[in-house]
C-alpha positions as semicolon CSV with decimal commas, in nm:
position;residue;x (nm);y (nm);z (nm)
1;X;7,166;-4,194;-1,445
2;X;6,956;-3,886;-1,514
3;X;6,586;-3,900;-1,441
4;X;6,487;-3,867;-1,808
5;X;6,716;-4,147;-1,922
6;X;6,614;-4,365;-1,630
7;X;6,245;-4,320;-1,713
8;X;6,311;-4,390;-2,081
9;X;6,496;-4,710;-2,000
10;X;6,216;-4,820;-1,768
11;X;5,944;-4,732;-2,018
12;X;6,118;-4,915;-2,300
13;X;6,189;-5,218;-2,088
14;X;5,830;-5,231;-1,965
15;X;5,691;-5,176;-2,315
16;X;5,511;-4,857;-2,218
17;X;5,594;-4,646;-2,522
18;X;5,308;-4,724;-2,757
19;X;5,319;-5,099;-2,688
20;X;5,064;-5,281;-2,475
21;X;5,189;-5,485;-2,182
22;X;5,093;-5,846;-2,141
23;X;4,988;-5,969;-1,800
24;X;4,851;-6,292;-1,664
25;X;4,593;-6,248;-1,392
26;X;4,477;-6,609;-1,392
27;X;4,574;-6,964;-1,475
28;X;4,365;-7,260;-1,581
29;X;4,434;-7,633;-1,587
30;X;4,336;-7,800;-1,912
31;X;4,443;-8,119;-2,090
32;X;4,724;-8,185;-1,845
33;X;4,885;-7,841;-1,877
34;X;4,876;-7,516;-1,683
35;X;4,781;-7,221;-1,903
36;X;4,829;-6,853;-1,821
37;X;4,542;-6,630;-1,929
38;X;4,621;-6,294;-2,086
39;X;4,470;-5,993;-1,908
40;X;4,542;-5,681;-2,110
41;X;4,746;-5,613;-2,421
42;X;4,765;-5,873;-2,697
43;X;4,757;-5,881;-3,076
44;X;4,484;-5,675;-3,242
45;X;4,253;-5,397;-3,128
46;X;4,089;-5,573;-2,830
47;X;4,258;-5,648;-2,499
48;X;4,257;-5,996;-2,354
49;X;4,009;-6,068;-2,074
50;X;4,016;-6,373;-1,843
51;X;3,634;-6,360;-1,850
52;X;3,652;-6,476;-2,212
53;X;3,830;-6,803;-2,128
54;X;3,652;-7,093;-1,957
55;X;3,636;-7,472;-1,937
56;X;3,289;-7,628;-1,922
57;X;3,169;-7,942;-1,742
58;X;3,250;-8,153;-2,049
59;X;3,611;-8,037;-2,034
60;X;3,581;-7,822;-2,346
61;X;3,776;-7,495;-2,368
62;X;3,578;-7,185;-2,467
63;X;3,749;-6,880;-2,623
64;X;3,536;-6,571;-2,682
65;X;3,541;-6,225;-2,837
66;X;3,281;-6,011;-2,662
67;X;3,146;-5,658;-2,654
68;X;3,059;-5,498;-2,322
69;X;2,908;-5,157;-2,382
70;X;3,142;-5,001;-2,635
71;X;3,445;-5,210;-2,539
72;X;3,555;-5,527;-2,717
73;X;3,767;-5,789;-2,542
74;X;3,940;-6,102;-2,671
75;X;4,084;-6,429;-2,537
76;X;4,435;-6,570;-2,514
77;X;4,618;-6,842;-2,320
78;X;4,974;-6,983;-2,311
79;X;5,121;-7,295;-2,161
80;X;5,350;-7,233;-1,864
81;X;5,575;-7,509;-1,992
82;X;5,749;-7,536;-2,327
83;X;5,673;-7,798;-2,590
84;X;5,914;-7,917;-2,857
85;X;5,930;-8,144;-3,160
86;X;5,628;-8,366;-3,208
87;X;5,267;-8,371;-3,325
88;X;5,018;-8,105;-3,214
89;X;4,645;-8,148;-3,269
90;X;4,328;-7,951;-3,187
91;X;3,969;-8,072;-3,225
92;X;3,756;-7,763;-3,274
93;X;3,385;-7,689;-3,267
94;X;3,319;-7,355;-3,432
95;X;3,269;-7,196;-3,775
96;X;3,638;-7,135;-3,846
97;X;3,561;-7,103;-4,217
98;X;3,301;-6,828;-4,173
99;X;3,437;-6,617;-3,887
100;X;3,376;-6,245;-3,920
101;X;3,639;-6,101;-4,154
102;X;3,806;-5,920;-3,861
103;X;3,818;-6,210;-3,614
104;X;4,123;-6,439;-3,591
105;X;4,168;-6,781;-3,433
106;X;4,536;-6,855;-3,364
107;X;4,705;-7,181;-3,258
108;X;5,080;-7,130;-3,221
109;X;5,403;-7,203;-3,038
110;X;5,569;-6,865;-2,971
111;X;5,920;-6,813;-2,838
112;X;6,013;-6,441;-2,821
113;X;5,797;-6,354;-2,521
114;X;5,979;-6,627;-2,329
115;X;6,316;-6,486;-2,434
116;X;6,367;-6,729;-2,723
117;X;6,468;-6,524;-3,027
118;X;6,334;-6,190;-3,143
119;X;6,001;-6,098;-3,298
120;X;5,955;-6,268;-3,633
121;X;6,141;-6,581;-3,520
122;X;6,064;-6,903;-3,331
123;X;5,694;-6,917;-3,408
124;X;5,470;-7,171;-3,585
125;X;5,124;-7,039;-3,673
126;X;4,791;-7,194;-3,760
127;X;4,547;-6,907;-3,816
128;X;4,192;-6,883;-3,943
129;X;4,092;-6,534;-4,058
130;X;4,016;-6,328;-4,366
131;X;4,229;-6,038;-4,236
132;X;3,965;-5,776;-4,304
133;X;3,883;-5,891;-4,657
134;X;3,533;-6,037;-4,697
135;X;3,638;-6,264;-4,982
136;X;4,000;-6,324;-4,885
137;X;4,158;-6,663;-4,806
138;X;4,042;-6,788;-4,466
139;X;4,335;-7,012;-4,369
140;X;4,704;-6,942;-4,302
141;X;5,005;-7,154;-4,206
142;X;5,312;-6,947;-4,122
143;X;5,650;-7,081;-4,011
144;X;5,907;-6,842;-3,867
145;X;6,279;-6,926;-3,857
146;X;6,504;-6,994;-3,560
147;X;6,693;-6,687;-3,679
148;X;6,710;-6,472;-3,991
149;X;6,424;-6,356;-4,212
150;X;6,322;-6,657;-4,422
151;X;5,956;-6,720;-4,346
152;X;5,734;-6,986;-4,498
153;X;5,366;-6,913;-4,546
154;X;5,070;-7,065;-4,723
155;X;4,735;-6,883;-4,740
156;X;4,442;-7,087;-4,869
157;X;4,062;-7,107;-4,883
158;X;3,849;-7,387;-4,747
159;X;3,492;-7,468;-4,647
160;X;3,339;-7,689;-4,379
161;X;3,021;-7,706;-4,592
162;X;2,799;-7,573;-4,316
163;X;2,956;-7,784;-4,042
164;X;3,141;-7,663;-3,734
165;X;3,365;-7,958;-3,646
166;X;3,726;-7,964;-3,765
167;X;4,070;-8,092;-3,674
168;X;4,388;-7,883;-3,699
169;X;4,728;-8,052;-3,677
170;X;5,095;-7,994;-3,742
171;X;5,404;-8,213;-3,713
172;X;5,719;-8,025;-3,612
173;X;6,064;-8,176;-3,656
174;X;6,414;-8,033;-3,686
175;X;6,396;-8,050;-4,067
176;X;6,033;-7,985;-4,164
177;X;5,690;-7,870;-4,047
178;X;5,382;-8,039;-4,192
179;X;5,033;-7,892;-4,151
180;X;4,692;-8,056;-4,186
181;X;4,331;-7,936;-4,181
182;X;4,063;-8,205;-4,166
183;X;3,685;-8,192;-4,154
184;X;3,524;-8,348;-3,848
185;X;3,690;-8,467;-3,528
186;X;3,972;-8,699;-3,633
187;X;4,214;-8,909;-3,427
188;X;4,585;-8,832;-3,440
189;X;4,662;-9,127;-3,664
190;X;4,404;-9,038;-3,930
191;X;4,405;-8,818;-4,239
192;X;4,039;-8,893;-4,317
193;X;3,837;-8,601;-4,458
194;X;4,157;-8,409;-4,538
195;X;4,082;-8,057;-4,660
196;X;4,435;-7,925;-4,693
197;X;4,795;-8,018;-4,614
198;X;5,134;-7,857;-4,665
199;X;5,488;-7,969;-4,593
200;X;5,745;-7,697;-4,534
201;X;6,099;-7,829;-4,586
202;X;6,328;-7,527;-4,625
203;X;6,698;-7,536;-4,698
204;X;6,921;-7,472;-4,396
205;X;6,648;-7,617;-4,176
206;X;6,837;-7,565;-3,850
207;X;6,825;-7,191;-3,922
208;X;6,487;-7,169;-4,093
209;X;6,285;-7,390;-3,856
210;X;6,259;-7,330;-3,479
211;X;6,490;-7,569;-3,293
212;X;6,401;-7,499;-2,930
213;X;6,099;-7,596;-2,722
214;X;5,848;-7,307;-2,708
215;X;5,543;-7,200;-2,504
216;X;5,218;-7,286;-2,684
217;X;4,950;-7,023;-2,735
218;X;4,587;-7,013;-2,843
219;X;4,389;-6,697;-2,901
220;X;4,069;-6,558;-3,047
221;X;4,131;-6,195;-3,128
222;X;4,026;-5,890;-3,328
223;X;4,232;-5,782;-3,626
224;X;3,979;-5,496;-3,631
225;X;3,641;-5,440;-3,468
226;X;3,409;-5,724;-3,581
227;X;3,227;-5,595;-3,888
228;X;2,903;-5,775;-3,797
229;X;2,904;-5,629;-3,447
230;X;2,851;-5,974;-3,297
231;X;3,033;-6,169;-3,027
232;X;3,232;-6,471;-3,145
233;X;3,311;-6,802;-2,977
234;X;3,527;-7,105;-3,056
235;X;3,515;-7,428;-2,854
236;X;3,829;-7,641;-2,844
237;X;3,708;-7,988;-2,752
238;X;4,050;-8,146;-2,729
239;X;4,420;-8,072;-2,757
240;X;4,691;-8,336;-2,785
241;X;5,068;-8,311;-2,798
242;X;5,274;-8,621;-2,874
243;X;5,651;-8,575;-2,837
244;X;5,871;-8,684;-3,124
245;X;5,963;-9,050;-3,097
246;X;5,640;-9,144;-2,918
247;X;5,397;-9,389;-3,073
248;X;5,088;-9,189;-3,166
249;X;4,864;-9,493;-3,146
250;X;4,917;-9,505;-2,769
251;X;4,895;-9,131;-2,709
252;X;4,645;-8,995;-2,461
253;X;4,475;-8,657;-2,449
254;X;4,760;-8,485;-2,271
255;X;5,133;-8,526;-2,251
256;X;5,432;-8,373;-2,084
257;X;5,670;-8,126;-2,239
258;X;5,916;-8,256;-2,495
259;X;6,273;-8,164;-2,571
260;X;6,336;-7,990;-2,898
261;X;6,633;-8,157;-3,053
262;X;6,778;-8,266;-3,380
263;X;6,600;-8,597;-3,419
264;X;6,485;-8,769;-3,734
265;X;6,205;-8,660;-3,962
266;X;5,851;-8,734;-3,853
267;X;5,578;-8,886;-4,061
268;X;5,273;-8,720;-4,206
269;X;5,054;-8,707;-3,899
270;X;5,103;-9,075;-3,819
271;X;5,445;-9,091;-3,657
272;X;5,664;-8,815;-3,523
273;X;5,990;-8,982;-3,621
274;X;6,299;-9,050;-3,414
275;X;6,369;-8,916;-3,070
276;X;6,498;-8,560;-3,047
277;X;6,865;-8,513;-2,971
278;X;7,042;-8,221;-2,812
279;X;6,815;-7,929;-2,748
280;X;6,596;-7,760;-2,494
281;X;6,375;-7,985;-2,289
282;X;6,136;-7,901;-2,013
283;X;5,908;-8,074;-1,770
284;X;5,604;-7,957;-1,565
285;X;5,497;-7,601;-1,510
286;X;5,738;-7,320;-1,584
287;X;5,742;-6,953;-1,670
288;X;5,445;-6,814;-1,856
289;X;5,457;-6,667;-2,203
290;X;5,253;-6,421;-2,401
291;X;5,187;-6,246;-2,731
292;X;5,067;-6,362;-3,066
293;X;5,068;-6,266;-3,426
294;X;5,146;-6,343;-3,785
295;X;5,377;-6,253;-4,063
296;X;5,368;-6,308;-4,436
297;X;5,623;-6,457;-4,663
298;X;5,715;-6,727;-4,905
299;X;5,700;-7,093;-4,829
300;X;5,727;-7,421;-5,010
301;X;5,498;-7,634;-5,218
302;X;5,143;-7,696;-5,107
303;X;4,964;-8,028;-5,141
304;X;4,590;-8,036;-5,104
305;X;4,288;-8,260;-5,099
306;X;3,980;-8,052;-5,150
307;X;3,910;-7,689;-5,234
308;X;4,209;-7,467;-5,175
309;X;4,447;-7,232;-5,346
310;X;4,808;-7,320;-5,420
311;X;5,116;-7,108;-5,376
312;X;5,115;-6,825;-5,126
313;X;4,895;-6,522;-5,075
314;X;4,973;-6,212;-4,875
315;X;4,726;-6,115;-4,605
316;X;4,512;-5,830;-4,727
317;X;4,612;-5,507;-4,559
318;X;4,977;-5,604;-4,505
319;X;5,201;-5,299;-4,514
320;X;5,431;-5,480;-4,754
321;X;5,291;-5,729;-5,001
322;X;5,496;-6,035;-5,081
323;X;5,592;-5,908;-5,424
324;X;5,723;-5,587;-5,271
325;X;5,919;-5,788;-5,016
326;X;6,127;-5,950;-5,289
327;X;5,960;-6,288;-5,313
328;X;5,954;-6,460;-5,651
329;X;5,748;-6,771;-5,721
330;X;5,909;-7,063;-5,901
331;X;5,721;-7,281;-6,151
332;X;5,674;-7,541;-5,877
333;X;5,501;-7,291;-5,653
334;X;5,799;-7,253;-5,421
335;X;5,875;-6,902;-5,309
336;X;6,212;-6,744;-5,246
337;X;6,200;-6,489;-4,970
338;X;6,445;-6,204;-4,919
339;X;6,296;-5,980;-4,653
340;X;5,985;-5,949;-4,445
341;X;5,784;-5,642;-4,352
342;X;5,540;-5,580;-4,067
343;X;5,215;-5,773;-4,092
344;X;4,862;-5,777;-3,946
345;X;4,931;-6,015;-3,658
346;X;5,213;-5,796;-3,532
347;X;4,975;-5,506;-3,476
348;X;4,955;-5,442;-3,107
349;X;5,256;-5,659;-3,029
350;X;5,573;-5,476;-2,924
351;X;5,889;-5,525;-3,124
352;X;6,072;-5,655;-2,821
353;X;6,408;-5,692;-2,996
354;X;6,455;-5,323;-3,071
355;X;6,307;-5,223;-2,737
356;X;6,577;-5,421;-2,563
357;X;6,843;-5,261;-2,783
358;X;6,718;-4,911;-2,698
359;X;6,726;-4,996;-2,330
360;X;7,093;-5,096;-2,360
361;X;7,173;-4,776;-2,552
362;X;6,999;-4,567;-2,286
363;X;7,193;-4,734;-2,009
364;X;7,521;-4,682;-2,194
365;X;7,446;-4,311;-2,239
366;X;7,367;-4,284;-1,871
367;X;7,696;-4,439;-1,772
368;X;7,888;-4,198;-1,999
369;X;7,717;-3,904;-1,834
370;X;7,795;-4,031;-1,490
371;X;8,159;-4,090;-1,590
């Protein structure tokens, strides 16, 4: 192998050519899980800093975006174990409806950094941001496929009416993903004070919905430099994961990892359905994961209770709007998606699939030269 090809292969494999590297310099224990803390490259324009992640004496998790001198830093953590089908819920204290237009709160299982699929697959996103637009929608649910390019997304607007307490939840099964946003701190079995809900039930669900257990991430990051020049903070009071097939009424604040299988459909935030079948399952602590982001695309019908917008809306500033990506809305509000372009959340996140391909090509060229 020549020196130039060897360096290229190393640089591509390490993500050094224009793509930030993700590193974990610290771990925290919270809600029964071990979480790796990102130190360095992550989505957006600010690097992750372990100093921006902490757990207080009440057991609440704090995620911060901060400015030190002229440098902005963000916050990101990932479980070191993988979680599968079931119900995920976060109780949050923070103004998620009025964050600065360039600040993003993300709650998301993410597979590619753990070697599960390529970028734009195996990801389930809850995100609160206006994506740089002062009057844009402030909520997004985005569901990436197990493989392929069919992506379901709903962008909507909501208000906490001056409050700061909210509950975010999704139910993930082999055949659908159902999202909920509720005002106040609600138990897993409740849909009281429902602000918005959406059930994504695509055709070919085993292709268009992630089927493997994935690392779970949370981040507070900068799509761009905060326009108000102020630090931002979100407090996550509680996180609960209830594996599919488990009675939610008896669920505690933390649970073990669950196998992602092909079990029955779960209920709307009350039951997670039948037990998962064949699929990936994990137990205790495992390998850490990293990276975050979003993508736009068509989804399915939205159901709401409260102020919100129906259908789908592209994030402002996306390189390719949904119309340009070949998505056509049906009278029912469903959207057919053909292709997907790069989107805001992918900024700063390496396209690991093509990097790996280039590494293989480089190695092949090297072998030919040596032969």
